[in-house]
GURO-271639 format. One record per atom (N, C-alpha, C, O): residue in three letters; x, y, z negated; residue number from 0. Coordinates in nm, 2 decimals. Layout:
<nodes>
('Ala',(X,Y,Z),NUM);
...
</nodes>
This chain:
<nodes>
('Met',(7.31,9.62,-14.24),0);
('Met',(7.32,9.72,-14.32),0);
('Met',(7.20,9.81,-14.32),0);
('Met',(7.19,9.88,-14.22),0);
('Gln',(7.13,9.83,-14.41),1);
('Gln',(7.00,9.92,-14.42),1);
('Gln',(7.05,10.06,-14.40),1);
('Gln',(6.97,10.13,-14.34),1);
('Glu',(7.17,10.10,-14.44),2);
('Glu',(7.19,10.25,-14.43),2);
('Glu',(7.28,10.30,-14.32),2);
('Glu',(7.32,10.41,-14.30),2);
('Cys',(7.30,10.18,-14.25),3);
('Cys',(7.40,10.21,-14.12),3);
('Cys',(7.32,10.25,-13.99),3);
('Cys',(7.25,10.17,-13.93),3);
('Asp',(7.35,10.37,-13.94),4);
('Asp',(7.28,10.42,-13.82),4);
('Asp',(7.30,10.33,-13.69),4);
('Asp',(7.21,10.31,-13.61),4);
('Glu',(7.42,10.28,-13.69),5);
('Glu',(7.45,10.19,-13.57),5);
('Glu',(7.37,10.08,-13.58),5);
('Glu',(7.31,10.04,-13.48),5);
('Cys',(7.36,10.02,-13.70),6);
('Cys',(7.29,9.89,-13.71),6);
('Cys',(7.14,9.93,-13.66),6);
('Cys',(7.08,9.87,-13.57),6);
('Leu',(7.08,10.03,-13.72),7);
('Leu',(6.95,10.07,-13.67),7);
('Leu',(6.93,10.10,-13.53),7);
('Leu',(6.83,10.07,-13.47),7);
('Arg',(7.03,10.14,-13.48),8);
('Arg',(7.02,10.17,-13.31),8);
('Arg',(7.03,10.06,-13.25),8);
('Arg',(6.96,10.04,-13.15),8);
('Leu',(7.11,9.96,-13.29),9);
('Leu',(7.13,9.82,-13.22),9);
('Leu',(7.01,9.75,-13.25),9);
('Leu',(6.96,9.68,-13.16),9);
('Glu',(6.96,9.75,-13.35),10);
('Glu',(6.84,9.67,-13.39),10);
('Glu',(6.71,9.73,-13.29),10);
('Glu',(6.63,9.66,-13.23),10);
('Ala',(6.71,9.85,-13.28),11);
('Ala',(6.61,9.89,-13.19),11);
('Ala',(6.62,9.88,-13.04),11);
('Ala',(6.53,9.86,-12.96),11);
('Leu',(6.76,9.88,-13.00),12);
('Leu',(6.79,9.83,-12.88),12);
('Leu',(6.75,9.68,-12.83),12);
('Leu',(6.71,9.64,-12.72),12);
('Leu',(6.78,9.61,-12.95),13);
('Leu',(6.74,9.45,-12.92),13);
('Leu',(6.61,9.45,-12.92),13);
('Leu',(6.56,9.37,-12.84),13);
('Gln',(6.53,9.52,-13.00),14);
('Gln',(6.39,9.50,-12.98),14);
('Gln',(6.32,9.53,-12.85),14);
('Gln',(6.25,9.45,-12.78),14);
('Glu',(6.38,9.66,-12.82),15);
('Glu',(6.33,9.72,-12.68),15);
('Glu',(6.38,9.61,-12.55),15);
('Glu',(6.31,9.60,-12.45),15);
('Ser',(6.49,9.54,-12.57),16);
('Ser',(6.53,9.45,-12.48),16);
('Ser',(6.43,9.32,-12.48),16);
('Ser',(6.39,9.26,-12.38),16);
('Gly',(6.40,9.29,-12.61),17);
('Gly',(6.30,9.17,-12.62),17);
('Gly',(6.18,9.21,-12.56),17);
('Gly',(6.12,9.13,-12.49),17);
('Phe',(6.13,9.31,-12.58),18);
('Phe',(5.99,9.36,-12.53),18);
('Phe',(6.02,9.36,-12.35),18);
('Phe',(5.93,9.31,-12.27),18);
('Asp',(6.12,9.40,-12.32),19);
('Asp',(6.15,9.40,-12.16),19);
('Asp',(6.16,9.25,-12.12),19);
('Asp',(6.12,9.23,-12.01),19);
('Cys',(6.20,9.17,-12.18),20);
('Cys',(6.23,9.04,-12.16),20);
('Cys',(6.09,8.97,-12.15),20);
('Cys',(6.05,8.90,-12.06),20);
('Leu',(6.02,9.01,-12.26),21);
('Leu',(5.87,8.95,-12.27),21);
('Leu',(5.79,8.99,-12.14),21);
('Leu',(5.73,8.91,-12.08),21);
('Ala',(5.79,9.12,-12.12),22);
('Ala',(5.72,9.18,-11.99),22);
('Ala',(5.77,9.11,-11.86),22);
('Ala',(5.69,9.08,-11.78),22);
('Ala',(5.89,9.08,-11.84),23);
('Ala',(5.94,9.01,-11.74),23);
('Ala',(5.90,8.88,-11.72),23);
('Ala',(5.85,8.84,-11.61),23);
('Met',(5.91,8.81,-11.84),24);
('Met',(5.84,8.67,-11.83),24);
('Met',(5.71,8.65,-11.80),24);
('Met',(5.66,8.56,-11.74),24);
('Asn',(5.62,8.76,-11.86),25);
('Asn',(5.49,8.75,-11.81),25);
('Asn',(5.45,8.79,-11.66),25);
('Asn',(5.36,8.74,-11.60),25);
('Arg',(5.54,8.88,-11.62),26);
('Arg',(5.50,8.89,-11.48),26);
('Arg',(5.55,8.76,-11.39),26);
('Arg',(5.47,8.72,-11.30),26);
('Tyr',(5.66,8.71,-11.42),27);
('Tyr',(5.73,8.59,-11.36),27);
('Tyr',(5.59,8.47,-11.38),27);
('Tyr',(5.54,8.41,-11.28),27);
('Asn',(5.57,8.46,-11.49),28);
('Asn',(5.45,8.34,-11.52),28);
('Asn',(5.34,8.40,-11.45),28);
('Asn',(5.26,8.30,-11.42),28);
('Thr',(5.30,8.50,-11.43),29);
('Thr',(5.16,8.54,-11.38),29);
('Thr',(5.18,8.50,-11.20),29);
('Thr',(5.09,8.44,-11.14),29);
('Leu',(5.29,8.53,-11.15),30);
('Leu',(5.32,8.51,-11.03),30);
('Leu',(5.34,8.36,-10.99),30);
('Leu',(5.31,8.31,-10.88),30);
('Leu',(5.40,8.29,-11.09),31);
('Leu',(5.43,8.15,-11.07),31);
('Leu',(5.32,8.07,-11.01),31);
('Leu',(5.35,7.98,-10.93),31);
('Gly',(5.20,8.10,-11.05),32);
('Gly',(5.09,8.01,-11.03),32);
('Gly',(5.01,8.04,-10.90),32);
('Gly',(4.90,7.99,-10.88),32);
('Thr',(5.08,8.15,-10.81),33);
('Thr',(5.02,8.20,-10.69),33);
('Thr',(5.10,8.17,-10.58),33);
('Thr',(5.22,8.14,-10.59),33);
('Asp',(5.04,8.19,-10.46),34);
('Asp',(5.14,8.17,-10.34),34);
('Asp',(5.22,8.29,-10.30),34);
('Asp',(5.28,8.30,-10.19),34);
('Leu',(5.22,8.39,-10.39),35);
('Leu',(5.29,8.51,-10.38),35);
('Leu',(5.45,8.48,-10.40),35);
('Leu',(5.49,8.40,-10.47),35);
('Asp',(5.53,8.55,-10.33),36);
('Asp',(5.68,8.54,-10.37),36);
('Asp',(5.70,8.59,-10.51),36);
('Asp',(5.65,8.70,-10.55),36);
('His',(5.77,8.51,-10.57),37);
('His',(5.80,8.56,-10.71),37);
('His',(5.95,8.54,-10.73),37);
('His',(5.98,8.53,-10.84),37);
('Ser',(6.03,8.55,-10.63),38);
('Ser',(6.18,8.54,-10.65),38);
('Ser',(6.22,8.67,-10.73),38);
('Ser',(6.29,8.67,-10.82),38);
('Trp',(6.16,8.79,-10.68),39);
('Trp',(6.20,8.92,-10.76),39);
('Trp',(6.17,8.91,-10.90),39);
('Trp',(6.24,8.96,-10.99),39);
('Ala',(6.06,8.83,-10.94),40);
('Ala',(6.03,8.82,-11.08),40);
('Ala',(6.13,8.75,-11.15),40);
('Ala',(6.18,8.79,-11.26),40);
('Ala',(6.17,8.64,-11.09),41);
('Ala',(6.27,8.55,-11.13),41);
('Ala',(6.39,8.64,-11.17),41);
('Ala',(6.44,8.64,-11.28),41);
('Glu',(6.44,8.71,-11.06),42);
('Glu',(6.55,8.78,-11.08),42);
('Glu',(6.54,8.89,-11.19),42);
('Glu',(6.64,8.91,-11.26),42);
('Ala',(6.43,8.95,-11.20),43);
('Ala',(6.40,9.06,-11.31),43);
('Ala',(6.41,8.98,-11.43),43);
('Ala',(6.46,9.04,-11.52),43);
('Leu',(6.37,8.86,-11.46),44);
('Leu',(6.35,8.78,-11.58),44);
('Leu',(6.51,8.75,-11.62),44);
('Leu',(6.55,8.78,-11.73),44);
('Arg',(6.59,8.70,-11.53),45);
('Arg',(6.72,8.69,-11.54),45);
('Arg',(6.80,8.82,-11.62),45);
('Arg',(6.86,8.82,-11.73),45);
('Met',(6.78,8.91,-11.53),46);
('Met',(6.83,9.04,-11.58),46);
('Met',(6.81,9.08,-11.71),46);
('Met',(6.89,9.13,-11.79),46);
('Ala',(6.67,9.06,-11.74),47);
('Ala',(6.61,9.10,-11.89),47);
('Ala',(6.67,9.02,-11.99),47);
('Ala',(6.70,9.07,-12.09),47);
('Lys',(6.68,8.88,-11.95),48);
('Lys',(6.74,8.80,-12.05),48);
('Lys',(6.89,8.83,-12.08),48);
('Lys',(6.94,8.85,-12.19),48);
('Thr',(6.96,8.84,-11.96),49);
('Thr',(7.10,8.88,-11.97),49);
('Thr',(7.11,9.02,-12.06),49);
('Thr',(7.20,9.03,-12.15),49);
('Ala',(7.03,9.12,-12.04),50);
('Ala',(7.03,9.24,-12.13),50);
('Ala',(7.00,9.22,-12.27),50);
('Ala',(7.06,9.28,-12.36),50);
('Tyr',(6.91,9.12,-12.29),51);
('Tyr',(6.87,9.09,-12.43),51);
('Tyr',(7.01,9.02,-12.51),51);
('Tyr',(7.05,9.05,-12.62),51);
('Asp',(7.05,8.93,-12.43),52);
('Asp',(7.17,8.84,-12.47),52);
('Asp',(7.28,8.93,-12.51),52);
('Asp',(7.35,8.90,-12.61),52);
('Ala',(7.32,9.04,-12.43),53);
('Ala',(7.41,9.14,-12.47),53);
('Ala',(7.37,9.22,-12.58),53);
('Ala',(7.46,9.24,-12.66),53);
('Ala',(7.26,9.27,-12.59),54);
('Ala',(7.23,9.34,-12.70),54);
('Ala',(7.23,9.27,-12.83),54);
('Ala',(7.26,9.33,-12.93),54);
('Gln',(7.20,9.13,-12.83),55);
('Gln',(7.21,9.04,-12.96),55);
('Gln',(7.35,9.03,-12.99),55);
('Gln',(7.39,9.03,-13.11),55);
('Arg',(7.44,9.01,-12.87),56);
('Arg',(7.60,9.00,-12.90),56);
('Arg',(7.65,9.13,-12.96),56);
('Arg',(7.74,9.12,-13.04),56);
('Arg',(7.60,9.26,-12.92),57);
('Arg',(7.67,9.37,-12.97),57);
('Arg',(7.61,9.39,-13.11),57);
('Arg',(7.69,9.45,-13.19),57);
('Leu',(7.49,9.36,-13.14),58);
('Leu',(7.46,9.38,-13.28),58);
('Leu',(7.52,9.28,-13.37),58);
('Leu',(7.56,9.32,-13.48),58);
('Asp',(7.54,9.14,-13.33),59);
('Asp',(7.60,9.06,-13.40),59);
('Asp',(7.75,9.10,-13.43),59);
('Asp',(7.80,9.09,-13.54),59);
('Glu',(7.82,9.13,-13.33),60);
('Glu',(7.94,9.18,-13.33),60);
('Glu',(7.97,9.31,-13.46),60);
('Glu',(8.05,9.31,-13.55),60);
('His',(7.87,9.39,-13.42),61);
('His',(7.86,9.51,-13.52),61);
('His',(7.84,9.46,-13.66),61);
('His',(7.92,9.51,-13.75),61);
('Val',(7.75,9.37,-13.69),62);
('Val',(7.72,9.31,-13.82),62);
('Val',(7.84,9.24,-13.87),62);
('Val',(7.88,9.26,-13.99),62);
('Glu',(7.90,9.16,-13.79),63);
('Glu',(8.04,9.11,-13.84),63);
('Glu',(8.14,9.19,-13.87),63);
('Glu',(8.23,9.14,-13.93),63);
('Arg',(8.15,9.32,-13.83),64);
('Arg',(8.25,9.42,-13.86),64);
('Arg',(8.21,9.47,-14.01),64);
('Arg',(8.30,9.51,-14.08),64);
('His',(8.09,9.46,-14.04),65);
('His',(8.06,9.50,-14.18),65);
('His',(8.11,9.39,-14.28),65);
('His',(8.14,9.42,-14.39),65);
('Ala',(8.10,9.27,-14.24),66);
('Ala',(8.14,9.15,-14.32),66);
('Ala',(8.29,9.14,-14.33),66);
('Ala',(8.33,9.09,-14.43),66);
('Gln',(8.36,9.20,-14.24),67);
('Gln',(8.51,9.16,-14.26),67);
('Gln',(8.55,9.24,-14.38),67);
('Gln',(8.61,9.17,-14.46),67);
('Pro',(8.54,9.38,-14.41),68);
('Pro',(8.60,9.41,-14.54),68);
('Pro',(8.56,9.35,-14.67),68);
('Pro',(8.63,9.35,-14.77),68);
('Val',(8.44,9.29,-14.66),69);
('Val',(8.40,9.20,-14.78),69);
('Val',(8.47,9.07,-14.78),69);
('Val',(8.51,9.03,-14.89),69);
('Arg',(8.49,9.01,-14.69),70);
('Arg',(8.58,8.90,-14.67),70);
('Arg',(8.71,8.92,-14.73),70);
('Arg',(8.76,8.85,-14.81),70);
('Met',(8.77,9.03,-14.68),71);
('Met',(8.91,9.06,-14.72),71);
('Met',(8.93,9.10,-14.87),71);
('Met',(9.03,9.08,-14.93),71);
('Ala',(8.82,9.15,-14.92),72);
('Ala',(8.82,9.18,-15.05),72);
('Ala',(8.80,9.07,-15.15),72);
('Ala',(8.85,9.07,-15.26),72);
('Ala',(8.72,8.97,-15.10),73);
('Ala',(8.68,8.84,-15.18),73);
('Ala',(8.83,8.75,-15.16),73);
('Ala',(8.87,8.68,-15.26),73);
('Gly',(8.88,8.76,-15.05),74);
('Gly',(9.01,8.68,-15.03),74);
('Gly',(9.14,8.73,-15.10),74);
('Gly',(9.23,8.65,-15.12),74);
('Ala',(9.14,8.87,-15.15),75);
('Ala',(9.25,8.93,-15.20),75);
('Ala',(9.24,8.91,-15.36),75);
('Ala',(9.33,8.94,-15.44),75);
</nodes>
């Protein structure tokens, strides 16, 4: 919903989480080709991916709540 402040907030959170995930992936991939310990980067990547998935789920659930009244009205 374009005029929903919560949608905009959740979309911004999702975008920020995506940037964090991409940065973590870049760190991991950079260390992967070296002899340096990359276990911390793998854990950071897992945590970033989990945060991204949670942000996506929250946005999807919120958008679904917008659709419920429409479905109820269409079914009535």
